C-alpha positions as CSV (number, residue, x, y, z in Angstrom):
1,X,0.1,-0.3,-0.4
2,X,1.4,3.2,-0.6
3,X,1.6,6.0,2.3
4,X,-1.1,8.0,0.3
5,X,-3.8,4.6,0.9
6,X,-2.3,4.7,4.8
7,X,-3.1,8.3,5.4
8,X,-7.0,8.4,6.4
9,X,-6.6,5.0,8.3
10,X,-3.2,7.0,10.6
11,X,-5.7,10.1,11.2
12,X,-8.9,8.3,12.2
13,X,-6.4,5.9,14.7
14,X,-4.8,9.5,15.7
15,X,-8.1,10.8,16.8
16,X,-9.2,8.1,18.3
17,X,-6.5,8.0,20.5
18,X,-6.4,11.5,21.3
19,X,-10.1,11.6,22.2
20,X,-9.8,8.4,24.6
21,X,-6.9,10.1,26.5
22,X,-9.4,12.9,26.9
23,X,-11.8,11.1,28.5
24,X,-9.9,9.1,30.7
25,X,-8.0,12.2,31.8
26,X,-12.0,14.2,32.3
27,X,-12.6,11.3,34.9
28,X,-9.5,11.1,36.4
29,X,-10.2,15.0,37.9
30,X,-14.0,14.5,38.1
31,X,-15.5,14.6,41.9
32,X,-17.7,12.2,43.5
33,X,-19.4,13.1,46.3
34,X,-20.7,9.5,49.1
35,X,-23.3,9.8,52.0
36,X,-23.8,7.2,54.0
37,X,-27.1,8.0,56.3
38,X,-27.5,5.8,59.5
39,X,-30.4,5.7,61.3
40,X,-29.0,5.8,64.8
41,X,-28.7,8.7,65.9
42,X,-25.0,9.6,67.1
43,X,-25.2,10.2,71.6
44,X,-24.5,13.2,72.9
45,X,-20.3,15.2,73.1
46,X,-18.0,14.2,74.9
47,X,-16.3,17.0,77.3
48,X,-12.8,17.7,76.3
49,X,-10.6,20.2,78.2
50,X,-9.4,22.2,75.7
51,X,-5.5,22.7,76.1
52,X,-3.8,26.0,76.8
53,X,-4.0,28.1,72.6
54,X,-1.4,27.7,71.0
55,X,0.2,30.4,68.7
56,X,-0.8,29.7,64.4
57,X,-2.9,26.3,66.1
58,X,-6.8,26.2,65.8
59,X,-8.4,23.2,68.0
60,X,-10.1,21.5,66.2
61,X,-13.1,19.9,68.8
62,X,-13.5,16.4,69.1
63,X,-16.7,14.5,67.3
64,X,-18.7,11.4,66.9
65,X,-17.5,9.1,64.1
66,X,-19.8,6.3,62.9
67,X,-17.3,3.2,62.2
68,X,-18.4,0.8,59.8
69,X,-16.4,-2.4,61.0
70,X,-17.9,-2.0,64.5
71,X,-21.2,-0.6,62.8
72,X,-21.4,2.4,65.9
73,X,-20.4,5.8,67.0
74,X,-16.5,6.1,68.0
75,X,-15.4,9.2,69.6
76,X,-12.7,10.7,67.2
77,X,-11.2,13.4,70.3
78,X,-10.0,16.8,69.4
79,X,-6.3,18.2,68.3
80,X,-4.6,20.7,66.9
81,X,-4.6,21.9,63.4
82,X,-2.1,24.8,61.7
83,X,-4.1,27.6,61.5
84,X,-5.1,28.5,57.7
85,X,-5.0,32.3,56.9
86,X,-8.3,33.4,55.7
87,X,-10.2,30.6,56.4
88,X,-12.5,29.7,59.2
89,X,-12.6,25.5,60.6
90,X,-16.2,24.4,61.1
91,X,-16.2,21.5,62.8
92,X,-18.3,18.4,61.8
93,X,-21.5,18.0,62.4
94,X,-24.7,15.6,62.4
95,X,-27.5,16.4,60.4
96,X,-31.0,14.3,59.8
97,X,-31.9,14.3,56.8
98,X,-34.9,12.1,55.5
99,X,-32.4,8.4,55.0
100,X,-31.5,8.8,58.4
101,X,-28.3,10.6,60.1
102,X,-25.5,12.1,58.5
103,X,-22.1,13.0,59.3
104,X,-21.1,16.5,57.5
105,X,-17.6,16.2,57.7
106,X,-15.6,19.5,59.0
107,X,-13.9,21.5,56.7
108,X,-12.4,24.9,56.3
109,X,-14.5,27.8,55.5
110,X,-13.2,30.5,52.9
111,X,-14.1,34.5,53.9
112,X,-14.7,33.7,58.1
113,X,-18.9,33.1,57.5
114,X,-20.0,31.2,60.0
115,X,-23.6,30.0,60.9
116,X,-25.3,27.5,58.3
117,X,-23.1,27.7,55.1
118,X,-26.2,29.6,53.2
119,X,-25.4,32.4,51.5
120,X,-23.4,34.5,49.7
121,X,-19.6,33.2,50.1
122,X,-17.8,35.8,47.4
123,X,-17.7,35.8,44.1
124,X,-15.4,32.8,43.4
125,X,-17.4,30.5,45.5
126,X,-18.5,26.9,43.3
127,X,-21.1,25.2,46.2
128,X,-18.6,21.1,46.2
129,X,-20.9,19.0,44.6
130,X,-24.5,17.0,46.8
131,X,-24.5,20.4,49.1
132,X,-26.5,22.4,47.7
133,X,-29.1,19.5,47.9
134,X,-28.4,19.1,51.3
135,X,-29.1,23.5,52.2
136,X,-25.5,24.1,52.7
137,X,-24.6,27.0,50.3
């Protein structure tokens, strides 16, 4: 076969390779948000003595997490975390949804707006997938 006869085949193969590489790269940056609802409400918070303040650090209080292996709540003790300038830490919290109890993980909120997470958080803010449906944005 001549080089001219193979040109359309090469073009189709090149397009297929480029198309598949773009599809795989797009899938690799996709975000996934999985929430598991349980039927058992969390116990009352445990008392923790907050250690003396540490400059440049923020105290992250303890909270009840869900232990999948034991099928019960497990207490995660509080800890110090290096502060992030321009951000405020929001502790994890349990909310009751129509399917049961859901743990909203702790996060660093930009801009320092406290509260329920609703409202304007700045012109560049984008609500993470799944959070608007739960009324968090």
